[in-house]
C-alpha positions as CSV (number, residue, x, y, z in Angstrom):
1,M,-87.4,134.3,-19.0
2,D,-88.3,132.9,-22.5
3,Q,-85.9,134.6,-25.0
4,N,-88.7,134.7,-27.4
5,A,-90.9,136.7,-25.3
6,S,-92.1,140.1,-26.0
7,I,-89.5,142.8,-24.4
8,S,-92.4,144.2,-22.7
9,A,-92.6,141.0,-20.5
10,V,-89.4,142.6,-18.5
11,K,-90.5,144.3,-15.6
12,G,-91.0,148.0,-16.1
13,I,-91.4,148.2,-19.6
14,G,-94.7,149.3,-20.7
15,A,-96.6,150.1,-24.3
16,K,-94.7,153.5,-24.9
17,T,-91.0,151.9,-23.7
18,E,-91.9,148.6,-26.0
19,R,-92.6,151.2,-29.1
20,L,-89.3,153.0,-28.6
21,F,-87.5,149.6,-28.4
22,K,-88.9,148.7,-31.7
23,K,-87.0,151.6,-33.3
24,L,-83.8,150.0,-32.1
25,G,-84.8,146.7,-33.6
26,V,-85.4,145.1,-30.4
27,Y,-88.7,143.2,-30.2
28,T,-87.7,140.4,-27.9
29,V,-85.9,139.4,-24.8
30,G,-83.5,138.0,-26.8
31,D,-83.0,140.9,-29.3
32,I,-81.9,143.1,-26.5
33,L,-79.5,140.6,-25.3
34,L,-78.0,140.6,-28.9
35,H,-78.2,144.5,-28.7
36,Y,-74.2,144.7,-27.8
37,P,-72.4,147.7,-26.5
38,K,-70.8,149.7,-29.2
39,T,-68.0,150.8,-26.6
40,Y,-67.3,150.7,-23.0
41,V,-66.2,153.3,-20.4
42,R,-63.7,152.8,-17.8
43,Y,-64.0,155.5,-14.7
44,P,-61.0,157.6,-14.6
45,A,-59.0,157.8,-11.5
46,V,-60.0,160.4,-9.1
47,I,-58.0,163.8,-9.0
48,A,-57.9,166.8,-7.2
49,A,-59.5,170.2,-8.6
50,D,-56.0,171.2,-9.4
51,K,-55.6,168.5,-12.0
52,V,-58.5,169.2,-13.9
53,E,-58.1,169.8,-17.7
54,E,-60.3,171.5,-20.2
55,N,-62.6,169.4,-22.1
56,S,-62.0,166.3,-20.3
57,I,-64.0,163.7,-18.5
58,A,-62.9,163.9,-14.8
59,A,-63.9,162.5,-11.4
60,V,-62.9,165.1,-9.1
61,F,-62.6,164.6,-5.1
62,G,-63.5,167.4,-3.0
63,K,-64.9,169.0,0.2
64,I,-68.2,170.9,0.3
65,R,-67.2,174.1,2.2
66,K,-70.4,175.9,1.8
67,T,-73.9,175.3,1.4
68,P,-74.9,175.0,-2.6
69,V,-76.9,178.0,-3.8
70,V,-80.0,177.8,-5.8
71,M,-81.0,180.7,-8.2
72,Q,-84.3,180.8,-10.0
73,T,-83.8,181.7,-13.7
74,K,-86.7,182.6,-15.8
75,S,-86.7,179.1,-17.1
76,M,-85.3,176.8,-14.5
77,P,-83.7,176.6,-11.0
78,V,-80.0,176.4,-11.0
79,T,-78.0,174.8,-8.4
80,T,-74.1,175.8,-8.0
81,A,-71.3,174.9,-5.4
82,K,-67.4,174.8,-5.3
83,V,-64.8,172.6,-4.8
84,F,-61.2,173.9,-4.1
85,G,-57.7,172.6,-4.9
86,E,-54.5,174.3,-4.0
87,E,-54.4,176.7,-6.9
88,K,-57.8,176.0,-8.8
89,E,-61.3,175.9,-7.8
90,L,-64.1,173.9,-9.5
91,E,-67.4,175.1,-10.0
92,L,-70.2,172.6,-10.0
93,I,-73.7,173.2,-11.9
94,W,-76.7,171.6,-11.9
95,F,-79.8,172.3,-13.8
96,R,-83.4,171.8,-12.8
97,M,-82.0,169.8,-9.8
98,P,-82.9,172.0,-6.6
99,Y,-82.7,168.9,-4.2
100,I,-79.0,168.9,-4.6
101,K,-78.8,171.6,-2.2
102,S,-79.9,169.3,0.8
103,K,-77.7,166.5,-0.6
104,L,-74.5,168.3,0.0
105,K,-73.6,169.3,3.4
106,P,-70.9,171.5,4.5
107,G,-67.9,169.3,5.5
108,Q,-69.0,166.2,3.6
109,S,-66.5,164.9,0.8
110,F,-67.7,163.6,-2.5
111,V,-66.5,162.3,-5.7
112,F,-67.9,164.5,-8.7
113,Y,-68.1,162.9,-12.3
114,G,-68.6,164.7,-15.3
115,K,-67.1,166.9,-18.3
116,V,-65.0,169.8,-17.6
117,V,-65.0,172.8,-19.5
118,R,-64.0,176.5,-19.4
119,K,-66.1,179.3,-19.2
120,N,-65.0,182.9,-18.8
121,Q,-61.5,181.6,-17.6
122,N,-63.2,179.3,-14.8
123,Y,-63.1,175.5,-14.7
124,V,-67.0,174.2,-14.6
125,M,-68.4,170.8,-14.3
126,E,-72.1,170.6,-15.6
127,Q,-74.5,168.2,-14.1
128,P,-71.8,166.2,-12.5
129,V,-73.0,163.0,-10.9
130,I,-72.3,162.5,-7.3
131,Y,-70.7,159.6,-5.6
132,T,-69.2,158.8,-2.2
133,Q,-65.5,157.6,-2.2
134,E,-66.5,153.8,-1.6
135,Q,-69.3,153.7,-4.5
136,Y,-66.8,155.2,-7.1
137,G,-64.1,153.2,-5.7
138,R,-66.1,150.0,-6.9
139,M,-67.0,151.8,-10.0
140,E,-63.4,152.5,-11.0
141,Q,-62.7,148.7,-11.5
142,S,-65.5,148.1,-14.0
143,F,-66.1,148.3,-17.5
144,F,-69.6,150.2,-18.3
145,P,-71.1,149.4,-21.5
146,V,-72.4,152.3,-24.0
147,Y,-75.2,151.4,-26.4
148,A,-76.8,152.6,-29.6
149,L,-79.6,154.7,-28.5
150,T,-82.8,156.1,-30.1
151,S,-84.8,159.3,-28.9
152,G,-86.4,158.4,-25.5
153,I,-84.2,155.5,-24.9
154,T,-81.3,156.3,-22.3
155,N,-78.2,154.1,-21.7
156,H,-79.4,153.5,-18.1
157,M,-82.6,152.0,-19.4
158,I,-80.8,149.6,-21.5
159,T,-78.3,148.8,-18.8
160,K,-81.0,148.0,-16.2
161,T,-82.9,146.0,-18.8
162,V,-80.1,143.7,-19.9
163,S,-79.3,143.3,-16.1
164,T,-82.8,142.3,-15.1
165,I,-82.9,139.7,-18.1
166,L,-79.3,138.5,-17.3
167,S,-80.3,137.6,-13.6
168,E,-82.5,134.7,-14.9
169,D,-81.2,131.4,-15.7
170,K,-79.4,130.5,-18.8
171,L,-81.4,131.9,-21.8
172,F,-79.6,130.2,-24.8
173,A,-78.9,126.8,-25.7
174,E,-75.3,126.1,-26.4
175,Y,-75.5,125.3,-30.2
176,L,-71.6,124.8,-31.2
177,P,-70.4,121.2,-31.1
178,D,-68.3,120.5,-28.1
179,E,-65.2,119.5,-30.5
180,I,-65.4,123.2,-32.2
181,R,-65.3,125.1,-28.8
182,K,-62.6,122.7,-27.7
183,T,-60.7,123.1,-30.8
184,Y,-61.0,127.0,-31.1
185,A,-60.9,127.5,-27.2
186,L,-64.4,129.2,-27.2
187,S,-66.4,130.2,-24.2
188,E,-69.9,128.9,-23.5
189,Y,-72.3,131.1,-25.5
190,N,-74.6,132.3,-22.1
191,Y,-71.3,133.1,-20.8
192,A,-70.1,135.0,-23.7
193,V,-73.3,137.0,-23.8
194,S,-73.5,137.9,-20.2
195,Q,-69.6,139.2,-20.3
196,I,-70.2,141.1,-23.4
197,H,-72.5,143.3,-21.7
198,F,-70.8,143.5,-18.2
199,P,-67.4,142.1,-18.3
200,N,-65.4,141.6,-15.2
201,D,-62.3,142.8,-16.6
202,M,-60.3,143.1,-19.9
203,D,-59.6,139.4,-20.0
204,T,-63.3,138.4,-19.9
205,L,-64.3,141.0,-22.3
206,I,-61.7,139.8,-24.8
207,T,-62.9,136.2,-24.3
208,A,-66.6,137.1,-24.7
209,R,-65.9,139.0,-27.7
210,K,-63.9,136.1,-29.4
211,R,-66.9,133.9,-28.7
212,L,-69.4,136.1,-30.3
213,V,-67.3,137.3,-33.0
214,F,-66.6,133.4,-33.9
215,D,-70.3,132.8,-34.0
216,E,-71.1,135.7,-36.5
217,F,-68.6,134.5,-39.1
218,F,-69.5,130.8,-38.4
219,L,-73.3,131.3,-38.9
220,F,-72.4,133.7,-42.0
221,I,-70.1,131.3,-43.9
222,L,-72.5,128.2,-42.7
223,S,-75.2,130.0,-44.7
224,M,-73.0,130.6,-47.6
225,Q,-71.5,127.0,-47.8
226,Y,-74.8,125.0,-46.7
227,Q,-76.7,126.5,-49.4
228,K,-73.8,126.0,-52.0
229,E,-73.4,122.5,-50.9
230,K,-77.0,122.0,-51.9
231,R,-76.8,123.5,-55.0
232,I,-75.4,122.2,-58.2
233,R,-73.8,124.4,-60.8
234,E,-76.9,125.4,-62.9
235,K,-76.3,125.2,-66.9
236,N,-76.5,128.4,-68.5
237,E,-79.7,128.3,-70.6
238,F,-79.3,131.9,-71.8
239,C,-78.3,132.6,-75.4
240,F,-75.8,135.4,-76.2
241,A,-74.5,136.5,-79.3
242,N,-70.7,136.2,-79.9
243,D,-70.4,139.8,-81.3
244,S,-68.6,142.9,-80.3
245,F,-71.4,145.1,-79.3
246,V,-69.9,145.8,-75.7
247,E,-66.4,146.6,-77.3
248,E,-68.1,148.9,-79.7
249,L,-70.0,150.6,-76.8
250,A,-67.0,151.3,-74.7
251,E,-65.0,153.1,-77.4
252,K,-67.9,155.3,-77.5
253,L,-67.5,156.5,-74.0
254,P,-65.7,160.0,-73.6
255,Y,-63.0,158.4,-71.7
256,D,-60.7,155.1,-72.0
257,L,-61.5,152.1,-69.7
258,T,-58.4,151.2,-67.3
259,G,-56.7,147.7,-68.1
260,A,-58.5,146.4,-64.7
261,Q,-62.2,147.8,-66.0
262,K,-61.4,146.1,-69.6
263,R,-60.6,143.0,-67.9
264,A,-63.4,142.6,-65.8
265,V,-65.8,143.7,-68.5
266,S,-64.2,140.4,-70.7
267,E,-64.5,138.1,-67.7
268,I,-68.2,139.1,-67.4
269,K,-68.9,138.7,-70.8
270,E,-67.3,135.3,-71.2
271,D,-68.9,134.2,-68.2
272,M,-72.4,135.3,-69.5
273,R,-71.7,132.9,-72.7
274,G,-70.3,130.0,-70.8
275,E,-71.3,126.6,-69.7
276,F,-72.8,127.5,-66.3
277,V,-74.6,130.3,-64.8
278,M,-72.2,133.0,-63.7
279,Q,-71.5,133.8,-60.0
280,R,-68.9,136.3,-60.0
281,L,-67.8,139.1,-57.4
282,V,-66.6,142.5,-58.9
283,Q,-64.2,143.9,-56.2
284,G,-62.9,147.5,-56.8
285,D,-61.5,150.2,-54.6
286,V,-63.7,153.4,-54.4
287,G,-63.6,155.5,-57.6
288,S,-62.1,152.4,-59.6
289,G,-65.4,152.7,-62.0
290,K,-67.5,149.7,-61.1
291,T,-70.9,151.5,-62.2
292,I,-69.8,151.7,-66.0
293,I,-68.8,147.8,-65.8
294,A,-72.3,147.1,-64.5
295,F,-74.1,149.1,-67.1
296,L,-71.8,147.7,-69.9
297,A,-72.9,144.2,-68.8
298,M,-76.6,145.2,-68.3
299,A,-76.4,146.7,-71.7
300,D,-75.0,143.6,-73.4
301,V,-78.0,141.4,-71.9
302,S,-80.6,144.1,-73.3
303,H,-78.7,143.6,-76.6
304,N,-79.1,139.8,-76.5
305,G,-83.2,140.6,-75.9
306,M,-83.1,139.8,-72.0
307,Q,-83.8,141.6,-68.8
308,S,-81.4,142.6,-66.1
309,A,-81.7,143.9,-62.7
310,I,-79.5,146.1,-60.1
311,M,-80.2,146.2,-56.6
312,A,-78.8,149.1,-54.8
313,P,-78.7,149.5,-50.9
314,T,-80.3,152.7,-50.8
315,E,-83.2,154.6,-52.8
316,V,-81.3,157.6,-53.4
317,L,-78.6,155.4,-54.9
318,A,-81.1,153.5,-56.8
319,R,-82.5,156.6,-58.4
320,Q,-78.9,157.9,-59.2
321,H,-78.1,154.6,-61.0
322,Y,-81.5,155.3,-62.9
323,D,-80.4,158.9,-64.0
324,T,-76.9,157.7,-64.8
325,F,-78.1,154.8,-67.2
326,R,-80.8,157.1,-68.6
327,M,-77.9,159.5,-69.7
328,L,-75.9,156.8,-70.8
329,C,-78.6,155.4,-72.8
330,Q,-79.4,158.5,-74.4
331,S,-75.8,159.4,-75.3
332,F,-75.4,155.9,-76.9
333,D,-78.8,156.3,-78.8
334,L,-79.8,153.0,-77.2
335,K,-83.4,152.2,-77.0
336,I,-83.6,150.3,-73.9
337,P,-86.6,150.5,-71.5
338,L,-85.3,151.4,-67.9
339,V,-87.6,150.6,-64.9
340,L,-87.2,151.8,-61.6
341,L,-88.8,150.1,-58.6
342,T,-88.3,151.3,-54.8
343,G,-90.1,151.0,-51.7
344,S,-91.4,154.4,-51.6
345,M,-93.0,154.7,-54.8
346,T,-96.7,154.8,-54.8
347,A,-98.9,152.2,-55.4
348,R,-99.7,153.4,-59.1
349,Q,-96.0,153.7,-59.8
350,K,-95.2,150.3,-58.5
351,R,-98.0,148.7,-60.4
352,M,-96.9,150.4,-63.8
353,A,-93.3,149.0,-62.8
354,Y,-94.7,145.4,-62.3
355,E,-96.6,145.6,-65.7
356,S,-93.1,147.1,-67.3
357,L,-91.5,144.0,-66.2
358,Q,-93.9,141.8,-67.9
359,M,-94.0,144.1,-71.1
360,Y,-90.4,144.8,-71.7
361,Q,-88.3,141.6,-72.5
362,N,-85.1,143.6,-72.7
363,A,-85.6,146.0,-69.9
364,I,-83.0,147.3,-67.5
365,I,-84.4,147.2,-64.1
366,I,-83.0,149.5,-61.2
367,G,-84.1,149.3,-57.7
368,T,-83.8,148.4,-53.8
369,H,-85.1,145.3,-51.9
370,A,-88.6,146.2,-53.6
371,L,-87.2,144.0,-56.7
372,I,-87.4,140.9,-54.7
373,Q,-90.7,141.7,-52.9
374,E,-93.6,139.2,-53.9
375,K,-95.4,141.3,-56.4
376,A,-92.0,141.8,-58.8
377,V,-92.3,139.0,-61.5
378,Y,-89.6,138.9,-64.2
379,D,-90.6,137.7,-67.6
380,N,-87.0,137.2,-69.0
381,L,-84.4,137.7,-66.4
382,A,-80.9,136.8,-67.4
383,L,-78.7,138.9,-65.0
384,V,-79.0,140.1,-61.5
385,I,-76.3,142.9,-60.0
386,T,-76.3,143.0,-56.2
387,D,-74.2,145.1,-53.8
388,E,-72.3,143.6,-50.8
389,Q,-74.3,145.9,-48.5
390,H,-77.1,142.9,-49.0
391,R,-75.6,140.5,-46.6
392,F,-77.7,137.4,-47.3
393,G,-77.2,137.6,-51.0
394,V,-77.3,133.6,-51.2
395,R,-80.9,133.6,-50.3
396,Q,-81.5,136.8,-52.4
397,R,-80.0,135.0,-55.4
398,E,-82.6,132.2,-54.8
399,I,-85.4,134.4,-54.6
400,F,-84.6,135.9,-57.9
401,A,-84.4,132.4,-59.4
402,E,-87.9,131.7,-58.2
403,K,-88.9,134.7,-59.8
404,G,-87.1,134.6,-63.0
405,G,-85.3,131.5,-63.9
406,C,-81.8,131.2,-62.7
407,P,-80.0,134.4,-63.8
408,H,-76.3,135.3,-63.8
409,I,-75.2,136.9,-60.7
410,L,-72.7,139.6,-60.2
411,V,-71.7,141.2,-56.7
412,M,-70.5,144.4,-56.7
413,S,-67.9,145.2,-53.4
414,A,-66.2,148.6,-52.8
415,T,-64.3,147.1,-49.7
416,P,-60.9,146.4,-50.1
417,I,-60.6,142.9,-48.7
418,P,-57.6,141.1,-49.0
419,R,-57.9,138.3,-51.6
420,T,-57.6,135.5,-49.0
421,L,-60.5,137.1,-47.2
422,A,-62.5,137.3,-50.1
423,L,-62.1,133.7,-50.9
424,I,-63.9,133.0,-47.4
425,I,-66.4,135.4,-47.5
426,Y,-67.3,135.0,-51.1
427,G,-66.2,131.3,-51.5
428,D,-68.9,130.4,-54.1
429,L,-67.9,133.2,-56.5
430,A,-65.2,134.1,-58.9
431,I,-63.6,137.2,-58.3
432,S,-62.6,140.2,-60.6
433,V,-60.3,142.7,-58.9
434,V,-60.3,146.3,-60.3
435,D,-57.3,147.6,-58.8
436,E,-56.5,150.9,-61.2
437,V,-58.2,154.3,-60.8
438,P,-59.5,156.1,-64.3
439,A,-56.9,158.4,-65.3
440,K,-58.9,161.5,-65.0
441,R,-59.4,161.3,-61.3
442,L,-57.1,163.5,-59.3
443,P,-55.9,161.8,-56.0
444,V,-57.5,163.2,-52.9
445,K,-55.0,165.3,-51.0
446,N,-55.0,164.0,-47.4
447,C,-53.9,165.6,-44.1
448,V,-53.8,164.3,-40.4
449,V,-54.4,167.4,-37.9
450,D,-55.0,167.9,-34.4
451,T,-57.7,169.7,-32.7
452,H,-55.9,173.0,-33.1
453,F,-56.4,173.0,-36.9
454,R,-60.0,172.9,-36.7
455,P,-60.5,176.7,-37.3
456,K,-58.4,176.8,-40.3
457,S,-60.3,173.6,-41.6
458,Y,-63.5,175.6,-41.2
459,E,-62.0,178.5,-43.2
460,F,-60.9,176.2,-45.9
461,I,-64.3,174.6,-46.4
462,E,-66.0,178.1,-46.3
463,K,-63.4,178.9,-49.0
464,E,-64.2,175.8,-51.0
465,V,-67.8,176.4,-50.9
466,A,-67.5,180.1,-52.0
467,N,-65.8,178.6,-55.0
468,G,-69.1,176.5,-55.7
469,H,-68.3,173.2,-54.3
470,Q,-69.5,171.3,-51.1
471,A,-67.9,169.5,-47.9
472,Y,-68.8,166.5,-45.7
473,V,-67.9,166.7,-42.0
474,I,-68.3,163.1,-40.4
475,C,-68.9,162.7,-36.6
476,P,-68.5,159.0,-34.9
477,L,-71.9,159.8,-32.8
478,V,-75.4,160.9,-33.6
479,E,-75.8,162.8,-30.4
480,E,-74.0,163.2,-27.1
481,T,-73.5,160.2,-25.0
482,E,-72.6,160.2,-21.6
483,N,-69.2,159.3,-20.7
484,L,-67.9,159.4,-24.2
485,D,-65.9,162.5,-25.1
486,L,-66.5,162.3,-29.0
487,E,-67.9,164.6,-31.6
488,N,-71.7,163.9,-32.3
489,A,-73.4,165.1,-35.6
490,T,-76.5,166.6,-33.9
491,D,-74.3,169.3,-31.7
492,Y,-71.9,169.7,-34.4
493,V,-74.3,171.1,-36.8
494,K,-75.4,173.6,-34.1
495,K,-71.7,174.5,-33.8
496,L,-71.4,175.4,-37.3
497,R,-74.4,177.5,-37.7
498,E,-72.6,179.7,-35.4
499,I,-69.4,179.5,-37.4
500,F,-70.3,179.5,-41.0
501,P,-72.0,182.5,-42.6
502,E,-75.6,182.1,-43.0
503,Q,-75.6,181.6,-46.7
504,I,-74.0,178.3,-46.2
505,Q,-76.6,175.8,-45.8
506,L,-76.2,172.8,-43.4
507,G,-77.6,169.3,-43.7
508,L,-77.8,166.9,-41.1
509,L,-77.9,162.8,-41.7
510,H,-77.5,160.0,-39.6
511,G,-78.8,156.3,-39.2
512,Q,-81.4,157.1,-36.8
513,M,-83.4,159.1,-39.1
514,K,-86.2,157.5,-41.0
515,Q,-85.6,156.4,-44.8
516,E,-87.5,159.0,-46.1
517,Q,-85.9,161.7,-44.1
518,K,-82.6,160.2,-45.3
519,N,-83.6,160.1,-48.8
520,K,-84.6,163.7,-48.7
521,V,-81.3,164.9,-47.1
522,M,-79.2,163.2,-49.5
523,D,-81.2,164.2,-52.5
524,G,-80.8,167.8,-51.2
525,F,-77.1,167.4,-50.9
526,L,-77.1,166.1,-54.4
527,K,-78.8,169.1,-55.5
528,N,-76.6,171.6,-53.6
529,E,-79.3,172.6,-51.4
530,F,-76.8,172.1,-48.7
531,Q,-73.4,172.9,-48.9
532,V,-72.2,171.5,-45.8
533,L,-73.5,167.8,-44.6
534,V,-72.9,167.0,-41.2
535,S,-73.3,163.0,-40.9
536,T,-72.3,159.9,-39.3
537,T,-70.7,156.9,-41.2
538,V,-74.2,156.0,-43.1
539,V,-72.7,158.2,-46.0
540,E,-70.1,155.4,-46.4
541,V,-72.4,153.8,-48.7
542,G,-73.8,156.9,-50.5
543,V,-74.4,158.5,-53.6
544,N,-72.0,160.1,-56.2
545,V,-71.9,163.9,-55.3
546,P,-68.9,165.1,-57.8
547,N,-69.2,168.5,-56.7
548,A,-68.1,167.5,-52.9
549,T,-64.6,168.3,-52.6
550,V,-63.9,168.3,-48.9
551,M,-64.1,165.4,-46.3
552,M,-63.6,166.3,-42.9
553,I,-63.4,163.4,-40.2
554,E,-63.7,164.2,-36.7
555,N,-62.2,161.6,-34.1
556,A,-60.5,160.1,-36.9
557,E,-58.4,157.7,-34.5
558,R,-61.8,156.1,-33.6
559,F,-62.4,154.5,-36.9
560,G,-60.6,151.8,-38.9
561,L,-58.2,152.8,-41.9
562,A,-60.5,150.8,-44.3
563,Q,-63.6,152.6,-43.2
564,L,-61.7,155.8,-43.4
565,H,-60.6,155.1,-46.8
566,Q,-64.3,154.3,-47.7
567,L,-65.2,157.7,-46.4
568,R,-62.7,159.5,-48.2
569,G,-63.9,158.2,-51.2
570,R,-67.3,160.1,-51.1
571,V,-64.9,162.8,-52.5
572,G,-62.7,163.2,-55.5
573,R,-65.3,161.9,-57.9
574,G,-65.5,165.1,-60.0
575,D,-62.6,167.0,-62.1
576,A,-61.7,169.3,-59.2
577,Q,-59.0,168.6,-56.7
578,S,-60.4,166.9,-53.5
579,Y,-59.2,167.1,-49.8
580,C,-59.8,164.9,-46.8
581,I,-59.0,166.5,-43.3
582,M,-58.6,163.7,-40.5
583,V,-58.8,165.2,-37.2
584,N,-56.7,163.1,-34.7
585,C,-58.3,163.8,-31.1
586,S,-55.9,161.3,-29.4
587,D,-52.2,161.5,-28.3
588,S,-51.8,157.8,-28.9
589,K,-48.7,157.0,-30.6
590,S,-50.3,153.8,-32.3
591,A,-53.2,156.3,-33.7
592,K,-50.8,158.6,-35.0
593,K,-49.1,155.5,-36.9
594,R,-52.3,154.1,-38.4
595,L,-53.4,157.4,-39.6
596,A,-50.0,158.0,-41.2
597,I,-50.8,155.3,-43.5
598,L,-53.9,156.7,-44.7
599,N,-52.3,160.1,-45.0
600,E,-49.5,158.7,-47.6
601,S,-51.7,156.5,-49.6
602,N,-55.0,156.5,-51.5
603,D,-54.4,152.6,-52.4
604,G,-57.3,150.9,-50.7
605,F,-55.8,147.4,-51.1
606,K,-52.2,148.5,-49.7
607,I,-54.4,150.3,-46.7
608,A,-56.3,147.3,-45.7
609,S,-53.2,145.2,-45.9
610,E,-51.3,147.4,-43.4
611,D,-54.1,147.6,-41.3
612,L,-54.6,144.2,-40.9
613,K,-50.8,144.0,-39.7
614,L,-51.5,146.8,-37.2
615,R,-54.7,146.0,-35.5
616,G,-54.4,143.8,-32.4
617,P,-57.0,141.1,-31.0
618,G,-57.7,143.5,-28.2
619,D,-58.2,146.7,-30.2
620,F,-62.0,146.9,-30.4
621,F,-63.0,150.0,-28.3
622,G,-63.0,151.9,-31.5
623,I,-65.8,152.4,-33.9
624,R,-66.3,149.3,-36.1
625,Q,-64.0,149.2,-39.4
626,S,-66.3,148.0,-42.0
627,G,-70.2,147.9,-42.1
628,E,-70.4,146.4,-45.2
629,L,-71.6,143.2,-44.4
630,A,-73.5,144.3,-41.4
631,F,-71.8,142.1,-38.7
632,S,-72.8,143.2,-35.0
633,L,-69.1,142.7,-33.6
634,A,-67.1,141.1,-36.2
635,D,-64.6,143.1,-38.4
636,L,-63.0,141.5,-41.3
637,Y,-59.8,143.0,-40.7
638,Q,-59.5,143.2,-37.3
639,D,-60.8,139.5,-36.8
640,A,-59.2,137.8,-39.5
641,D,-57.8,135.1,-38.0
642,L,-61.0,134.3,-36.5
643,L,-63.0,134.5,-40.0
644,K,-60.3,131.9,-41.0
645,M,-60.9,129.6,-37.8
646,A,-64.7,130.0,-38.6
647,S,-64.3,128.7,-42.1
648,E,-62.2,125.5,-41.0
649,A,-64.8,124.8,-38.4
650,V,-67.8,125.1,-41.0
651,S,-65.9,122.9,-43.4
652,T,-65.3,120.3,-40.5
653,V,-69.0,120.4,-39.5
654,L,-70.2,120.0,-43.1
655,S,-67.6,117.5,-44.2
656,N,-69.0,115.3,-41.4
657,D,-72.7,116.1,-41.4
658,P,-73.7,118.0,-44.8
659,E,-77.5,118.0,-43.9
660,L,-76.8,118.7,-40.2
661,K,-78.7,116.0,-39.1
662,K,-76.6,114.4,-36.6
663,D,-77.7,114.3,-32.8
664,E,-74.8,116.3,-32.0
665,N,-75.7,119.2,-34.6
666,K,-79.3,119.2,-33.7
667,N,-79.0,122.6,-31.6
668,L,-76.6,124.0,-34.5
669,R,-79.6,123.0,-37.0
670,R,-82.0,124.7,-34.8
671,H,-80.1,127.9,-34.3
672,Y,-78.9,128.0,-37.9
673,E,-82.8,128.0,-39.3
674,T,-83.4,130.7,-36.7
675,Y,-80.6,132.9,-37.7
676,M,-81.9,132.4,-41.5
677,K,-85.4,133.3,-40.6
678,E,-84.4,136.3,-38.8
679,S,-82.0,137.4,-41.7
680,L,-85.2,137.2,-44.1
681,S,-87.3,138.9,-41.7
682,R,-84.6,142.2,-41.6
683,L,-85.0,142.2,-45.4
684,N,-89.0,142.0,-45.0
685,L,-89.3,138.7,-47.0
């Protein structure tokens, strides 16, 4: 089967299913194979009914003593049966499955698999899956993939589709040079893809993941270094006055800049007046005040009669930057034209924005990816500020250059990456580290609790809301997933509606919502239309909501510490004391040890360093640690050693073949070109 063929070429996928797959970003046969599992399930050992525990996923072996009973309710048929232990009995319930009665005969024994809950002091398993002992015995030894889903697509559907495709011959040409694979002990590519979906055992899963993580880092670094090798340092053609405008502007702020902020502003100012075009990364922890650094740099550009642009990862954040900059301009009495350009604007609004780009030579331009769409042409662009969320920054810089000369580039990062890793990821950028938090910011108070503390947490949130504040509740999943006993945002909202009083409005936010919906929810939360926002990690890169004082994170043990720190950074942005409640649902000693680090420190750089020491190469069943660079599998912290290996490998390849023209690199060249093409298509370029 051709990997470039439409997903509809797979047997059983019609037009309707094809449309649903497209919502997941799956268009081709190759796409579904690169839609990696987000975690895996190992089926638990079989137990007797006596051993079941509340809220656990269990496999219970039992004998059917009586024929199941089918009751017809108003809405559906309900089938019930029981299996017995020596002291406990387990009730089995199936909804809308009356045929179960004919399947379960008295005297027969089965394994019943599902979630056990307590109802009126009885242990109940709803919708259990039925297996023979032999069937379950085979499954007990296997890893079963769990995928990211969208409404209408089930885990079974993806599993079946992937299995069908992998039953064909090899789909991918091996593109890594043999010497690289040998040096770093990497498996063959097709083997890795197959085993990442359906691993034979833990060893093959680790082997497969190692190869695919290496590939992600290798291609990313290659895209950075290959472009860098082709590009000479551009001469700085922009003329800046050597005056004290920026320093005088900073003096007018109602607060003092930290030493780290002053240092970063000074380095940026010096770079923009230097011999060559600036390429700089400002790496600052959450709440370190990077936005004011960006504004001062852009004001400097406008003061010198030139344009600057800042590209935010979301429309809501772009609009918030616009409002913040507008207020700053008003308070400083600066007559700087501000232009907003986002994808959801009307055709008329966009046309007016395009006209403003041509009309105002000293404009500050704020937007999203719309800033690099074909109709946006700049008249006098001297500075571009991007967020690290934009994975393919090198190509974006080139697009800006094509549209408006060769501007200075500033990349803003909130991920506390250790400097050694930052030098690899951002190898072509000078680095400014903003490692101080403004004095007015009160440190967030942290607590790590178990599930029994939930009622008190809800009471505390209710108290904070009564005092006029707001709260986030973070869940690891969008909706309930078979076999994963984790909190999901969709059901959590329903649960909180029953707990909180009616006057507390609840919002729901997750990655499967359309951008328009996400914007509406975040805008509503910003305006305090919702007092409690239940969300997945999409709020990690979000807007500034100073009124939010509580962050409650469910299943905190499933997240990397750096990501927890990023989430925690959503609160503590106002003058009020803020709090982070991390609910640890695990009895694991290692989970408690890791969360204790976060509980005791608000220093993102220290947390990243400690997390790097603690996480081992096989620790990848949790939610990925950092989504900042949009890797599918790779994690900057957990996979730091592989990042370094990939960097070495790229240097080796490019030193021997800078243009990738040698025969042994022809597959690599082809794969790299496809990678870059797909990267641009994701950006709609």
